[in-house]
C-alpha positions as CSV (number, residue, x, y, z in Angstrom):
1,M,5.0,-0.9,-21.7
2,R,2.1,-0.4,-19.1
3,T,2.8,-1.1,-15.2
4,I,-0.4,-3.0,-14.8
5,D,-2.8,-4.5,-17.6
6,W,-5.1,-7.3,-18.5
7,V,-3.7,-9.6,-21.1
8,D,-5.2,-13.3,-22.3
9,G,-7.3,-13.8,-19.4
10,A,-5.1,-12.8,-16.6
11,I,-3.5,-9.6,-15.0
12,E,0.1,-8.6,-16.1
13,L,2.2,-6.5,-13.8
14,I,5.7,-5.3,-13.7
15,D,7.3,-6.7,-10.1
16,Q,8.6,-3.2,-9.1
17,T,10.4,-4.6,-6.5
18,L,12.9,-6.0,-8.6
19,L,13.4,-2.4,-10.3
20,P,15.8,-1.3,-11.5
21,G,18.3,-4.2,-11.9
22,E,15.5,-6.3,-13.9
23,V,12.4,-6.0,-15.3
24,S,10.2,-8.5,-14.9
25,V,6.4,-9.0,-15.9
26,R,4.3,-11.2,-13.3
27,R,1.3,-13.1,-14.8
28,I,-1.8,-13.2,-11.9
29,T,-4.5,-15.8,-12.2
30,E,-5.1,-16.1,-8.4
31,L,-6.2,-13.5,-5.9
32,D,-4.1,-14.5,-3.2
33,D,-1.6,-13.9,-5.7
34,L,-2.5,-10.1,-6.3
35,I,-3.3,-9.5,-2.8
36,T,0.2,-10.7,-1.7
37,D,1.7,-8.4,-4.8
38,I,-0.2,-5.4,-3.4
39,Q,1.1,-5.6,0.2
40,R,4.8,-6.3,-0.9
41,L,4.6,-3.4,-3.3
42,A,5.3,-5.4,-6.4
43,V,2.7,-3.1,-7.9
44,R,2.1,0.2,-5.9
45,G,0.8,3.5,-6.6
46,A,-2.7,5.0,-6.0
47,P,-3.6,5.2,-9.6
48,A,-2.4,1.7,-10.2
49,L,-3.9,0.2,-7.2
50,G,-7.2,1.5,-8.4
51,V,-6.5,-0.3,-11.5
52,A,-5.4,-3.3,-9.8
53,G,-8.5,-3.3,-7.5
54,A,-10.8,-3.3,-10.7
55,L,-9.0,-6.0,-12.3
56,G,-8.5,-8.2,-9.3
57,V,-12.7,-8.0,-9.4
58,A,-12.4,-9.3,-12.8
59,L,-10.4,-11.6,-11.8
60,I,-13.0,-13.1,-8.8
61,A,-15.9,-12.8,-11.4
62,R,-14.0,-15.2,-13.5
63,T,-12.5,-17.8,-11.0
64,E,-15.2,-17.4,-8.1
65,S,-19.1,-18.8,-8.5
66,D,-20.5,-18.2,-5.3
67,P,-22.1,-15.0,-4.6
68,E,-21.3,-14.9,-1.0
69,R,-17.6,-15.7,-1.4
70,R,-16.9,-13.3,-4.4
71,L,-18.0,-10.3,-2.1
72,E,-15.5,-12.2,0.6
73,S,-12.9,-12.3,-1.5
74,A,-13.4,-8.3,-2.8
75,Q,-13.6,-7.4,0.8
76,R,-9.8,-9.1,1.4
77,L,-8.9,-7.4,-1.8
78,R,-10.1,-4.0,-0.9
79,S,-8.3,-4.0,2.6
80,A,-5.2,-5.3,1.1
81,R,-3.6,-1.6,2.0
82,P,-5.6,0.7,4.2
83,T,-4.3,4.3,3.6
84,A,-4.7,4.4,-0.4
85,V,-8.1,5.1,-1.3
86,N,-7.8,4.2,-4.8
87,L,-7.8,0.4,-4.2
88,S,-11.0,0.4,-2.4
89,W,-12.4,2.6,-5.1
90,G,-11.3,0.4,-7.8
91,V,-12.7,-2.8,-6.2
92,D,-15.9,-0.6,-5.4
93,R,-16.0,0.6,-9.0
94,A,-16.1,-3.0,-10.8
95,L,-18.3,-4.1,-7.8
96,T,-21.3,-1.9,-9.1
97,V,-21.9,-4.4,-12.2
98,L,-20.7,-7.8,-10.8
99,A,-24.3,-9.0,-11.0
100,D,-24.3,-8.5,-14.7
101,G,-21.5,-11.3,-15.0
102,P,-17.6,-11.4,-15.5
103,E,-17.6,-10.0,-19.2
104,A,-19.4,-6.9,-17.6
105,V,-17.2,-6.9,-15.0
106,L,-13.9,-7.0,-17.0
107,A,-15.4,-4.4,-19.4
108,E,-15.8,-2.0,-16.3
109,A,-12.1,-2.8,-15.0
110,I,-11.0,-2.1,-18.6
111,R,-12.7,1.4,-18.3
112,V,-11.2,2.0,-15.2
113,R,-7.9,1.6,-16.8
114,D,-8.3,3.7,-20.0
115,E,-9.6,6.2,-17.7
116,D,-6.1,6.0,-15.9
117,I,-4.6,6.9,-18.8
118,A,-6.6,9.6,-20.0
119,A,-6.2,11.3,-16.4
120,C,-2.5,11.2,-16.3
121,I,-2.4,12.9,-19.8
122,S,-4.8,15.8,-18.4
123,M,-3.2,16.2,-15.2
124,G,0.3,16.3,-17.2
125,L,-1.3,18.9,-19.3
126,S,-2.9,20.8,-16.2
127,G,-0.2,20.7,-14.0
128,A,2.3,22.0,-16.3
129,D,0.2,24.8,-17.0
130,L,-0.5,25.9,-13.6
131,I,3.9,25.7,-12.5
132,R,4.2,28.4,-15.1
133,E,1.5,30.2,-13.8
134,L,2.8,30.2,-10.3
135,V,6.4,30.4,-11.3
136,P,6.6,33.2,-13.8
137,G,10.0,34.5,-15.2
138,R,11.7,31.1,-15.7
139,E,11.9,29.2,-19.1
140,K,13.0,26.1,-17.3
141,L,12.1,24.7,-14.1
142,R,13.8,23.0,-11.6
143,V,11.0,20.5,-9.9
144,A,11.6,18.3,-6.5
145,T,9.2,15.2,-6.0
146,I,9.5,12.3,-3.7
147,C,8.4,8.6,-3.7
148,N,7.6,7.6,-7.1
149,T,4.5,8.8,-9.0
150,G,5.5,8.4,-12.9
151,G,4.1,5.4,-14.8
152,L,5.3,2.6,-12.2
153,A,2.7,4.2,-10.2
154,A,-0.3,4.2,-12.7
155,V,-0.9,2.5,-16.1
156,E,1.1,5.2,-18.1
157,R,3.1,8.7,-17.9
158,G,1.8,9.1,-14.0
159,T,0.4,11.7,-11.7
160,A,3.5,14.2,-10.2
161,L,5.9,12.5,-12.5
162,G,3.6,12.8,-15.4
163,V,3.5,16.6,-14.6
164,I,7.2,16.4,-15.1
165,Q,7.4,14.4,-18.1
166,T,4.9,17.2,-19.5
167,L,7.4,19.6,-19.1
168,L,10.3,17.8,-20.3
169,E,8.3,17.3,-23.7
170,Q,7.5,21.2,-23.6
171,D,11.1,22.0,-23.4
172,S,10.5,23.8,-20.1
173,L,12.4,21.3,-17.6
174,E,15.6,22.5,-16.1
175,E,16.3,19.6,-13.7
176,V,14.8,17.3,-11.5
177,F,15.1,16.7,-7.6
178,P,13.9,13.3,-6.7
179,M,13.9,12.3,-2.9
180,E,15.4,8.7,-2.1
181,T,12.4,7.9,-0.2
182,R,13.6,5.7,2.7
183,P,13.4,3.0,3.8
184,L,12.7,1.3,0.1
185,L,14.0,3.9,-1.6
186,Q,11.4,4.1,-4.3
187,G,12.8,7.6,-5.5
188,A,16.2,6.1,-5.7
189,R,14.9,2.8,-7.8
190,L,11.9,3.6,-9.4
191,T,12.1,7.3,-10.3
192,A,15.3,7.5,-10.7
193,W,15.3,4.8,-13.2
194,E,12.1,6.5,-14.9
195,L,13.8,9.5,-15.5
196,T,16.8,7.9,-16.9
197,Q,14.5,5.9,-19.2
198,M,12.9,9.6,-20.2
199,K,16.3,11.1,-20.3
200,A,15.9,13.8,-18.2
201,P,18.3,15.5,-16.2
202,F,18.2,14.7,-12.4
203,R,19.8,14.6,-9.3
204,L,18.9,12.2,-6.4
205,M,18.5,14.3,-3.5
206,V,19.1,12.5,0.6
207,D,15.9,12.3,2.2
208,S,17.1,14.3,5.6
209,A,18.9,17.1,2.7
210,G,15.9,17.7,1.0
211,P,14.2,20.1,3.1
212,F,17.4,22.1,3.7
213,L,17.9,22.1,0.0
214,I,14.6,23.5,-0.9
215,S,15.1,26.2,1.8
216,R,18.3,27.2,0.1
217,G,16.6,27.8,-3.3
218,I,17.5,24.6,-5.2
219,A,13.9,24.0,-6.6
220,D,11.3,26.4,-8.0
221,V,8.3,24.0,-7.0
222,I,7.6,20.8,-5.6
223,V,5.0,18.2,-6.9
224,I,3.7,15.1,-5.0
225,G,1.3,12.6,-5.6
226,A,-1.2,11.5,-3.0
227,D,-2.8,8.3,-1.8
228,R,-5.6,9.9,-0.4
229,I,-7.0,13.6,-0.5
230,A,-9.7,14.8,2.3
231,A,-12.5,16.6,2.0
232,N,-10.7,19.7,3.3
233,G,-7.9,19.2,1.2
234,D,-5.4,17.5,4.0
235,T,-3.5,14.8,2.0
236,A,-1.9,11.3,2.6
237,N,1.1,10.6,0.4
238,K,4.5,8.9,1.0
239,V,6.0,9.7,4.2
240,G,8.3,12.6,4.1
241,S,6.0,14.9,2.3
242,F,4.9,17.0,4.9
243,S,8.7,18.1,5.5
244,L,8.9,19.1,2.0
245,A,5.6,20.9,2.4
246,L,7.5,22.9,5.4
247,A,10.4,23.5,3.5
248,A,8.2,24.7,0.4
249,Q,6.5,27.3,2.7
250,R,10.3,28.3,4.3
251,A,11.4,28.7,0.9
252,G,8.1,30.6,-0.4
253,I,7.7,28.1,-3.8
254,P,4.5,26.5,-4.8
255,F,3.9,23.1,-3.3
256,L,1.6,21.1,-5.6
257,V,-0.3,17.7,-5.1
258,I,-1.0,15.9,-8.2
259,A,-3.3,12.9,-8.0
260,P,-6.9,11.6,-10.0
261,E,-10.0,12.6,-9.2
262,S,-10.7,9.0,-7.5
263,T,-7.9,9.9,-4.9
264,V,-10.2,12.2,-3.6
265,D,-12.0,11.2,-0.8
266,L,-15.3,13.4,0.7
267,G,-16.5,10.9,2.8
268,T,-13.3,11.7,5.3
269,A,-13.4,15.1,6.6
270,T,-9.7,15.7,7.6
271,G,-6.5,14.4,7.7
272,A,-6.9,13.3,10.8
273,D,-9.5,10.8,9.8
274,I,-7.0,9.0,7.3
275,E,-5.5,5.4,8.7
276,I,-1.8,5.6,8.5
277,E,-0.6,2.3,7.6
278,D,2.7,1.1,9.2
279,R,4.5,-1.5,7.6
280,G,6.7,-2.8,10.7
281,S,10.3,-3.0,11.6
282,A,11.5,-5.5,9.1
283,E,12.0,-2.6,6.1
284,V,13.9,-0.4,8.4
285,V,16.4,-2.6,10.2
286,A,17.6,-4.4,7.1
287,F,17.8,-3.8,3.3
288,A,18.1,-6.2,0.5
289,G,18.5,-8.7,3.1
290,V,21.4,-7.5,5.2
291,R,20.7,-6.1,8.2
292,T,21.5,-2.5,9.3
293,A,20.8,-2.4,13.0
294,P,21.0,-4.7,15.9
295,E,19.2,-7.8,16.3
296,G,16.0,-7.3,17.9
297,T,15.7,-3.5,17.4
298,Q,12.1,-2.5,16.9
299,A,11.3,0.3,14.3
300,V,8.4,3.1,13.9
301,N,7.1,2.7,10.2
302,P,4.5,4.9,9.2
303,A,4.4,4.6,5.1
304,F,2.7,7.8,4.9
305,D,2.3,11.0,6.7
306,V,-0.6,13.9,6.2
307,T,0.2,17.1,4.7
308,P,-1.8,20.0,6.3
309,R,-4.4,21.5,3.9
310,D,-2.5,25.1,4.7
311,L,0.7,24.2,3.4
312,I,-0.7,22.9,-0.2
313,T,-0.7,25.3,-2.8
314,A,-3.1,23.6,-5.1
315,V,-4.6,20.1,-6.2
316,V,-4.7,19.2,-9.8
317,T,-6.4,16.1,-10.4
318,D,-7.8,15.1,-14.2
319,R,-10.9,17.4,-14.0
320,R,-10.0,20.4,-11.9
321,V,-7.2,22.6,-10.0
322,V,-8.3,23.4,-6.6
323,R,-6.2,26.5,-5.1
324,L,-6.4,25.4,-1.6
325,D,-4.1,28.4,-0.8
326,Q,-7.5,30.5,-1.6
327,G,-9.6,29.2,0.8
328,L,-11.4,26.4,-1.2
329,T,-11.8,22.8,-0.1
330,M,-12.6,19.9,-2.3
331,H,-15.9,19.8,-0.8
332,D,-16.6,23.2,-2.0
333,V,-15.4,22.9,-5.6
334,A,-17.1,19.4,-5.8
335,L,-20.5,20.9,-5.3
336,G,-19.6,23.4,-8.0
337,S,-17.6,26.1,-6.3
338,S,-17.2,29.1,-9.1
339,R,-13.8,29.6,-7.8
340,A,-12.2,26.4,-9.3
341,H,-10.2,26.8,-11.9
């Protein structure tokens, strides 16, 4: 089942807010519904948001005839979530053919979808190969991860969890340690569900225990996804990633970022330039409709953090492996550095 797709004139997507209890597919024919679903995390994950952005423009092209209003609608869509660069990338990619008509826009959006599927396969293979290179001598590997980076975060397979799936398929996986990922528990609700579906051995880790357990040697490698990778290699990802990177440095194990090339933003110089979305207090002071903090409690709730490049071993995209630990930056490699793998 694809996380997001175009089916018979509409966008269909799995409502991730209902997982793991219910697998429900929503059919989207109105832009406002798509924007709402993006903001409430019914569809989430950088690659999936890129596809949602492109398919959203296809929807705009079919339902809005006024050129100025089309562009206004596209701008509303691209700003629905500010940190993840893939959403605006997908919108902008589809807008390049807007003048050619609705069918051309849809064809471009379908290309974005198909490229994402191919990219996830490529990242899975490259990431698995790199892990074996960086962790020699272990026949089967123990891998820690955070948030959800599987097929639910893309169209199929995913990024960091796609690497884990590839290791499983290659009989090179011993165990997975997903973080629960508070406050919305994407690791507990979504990653654990996907690992169960693929029959991968795993144990869920409490967020606050993860860095300590990693320092005690529970994992051989940490793999994460990304919502934006700056030109210097600084990476924005689900909050908690920075803590895992510090733990990886302490434990002396590789820390890998797995993300499609579309997540690399050469227009953002460093992580200091990345806008971090704060999702407000409601997600922290209550869960599933049950209040967990006193009435009136306010919270600081950044959805993402930024891991500095010096804590990242490598970035694996669908096109290249960038060894940040060898002094590379995303910009250097993009310009054709011979030191890229």
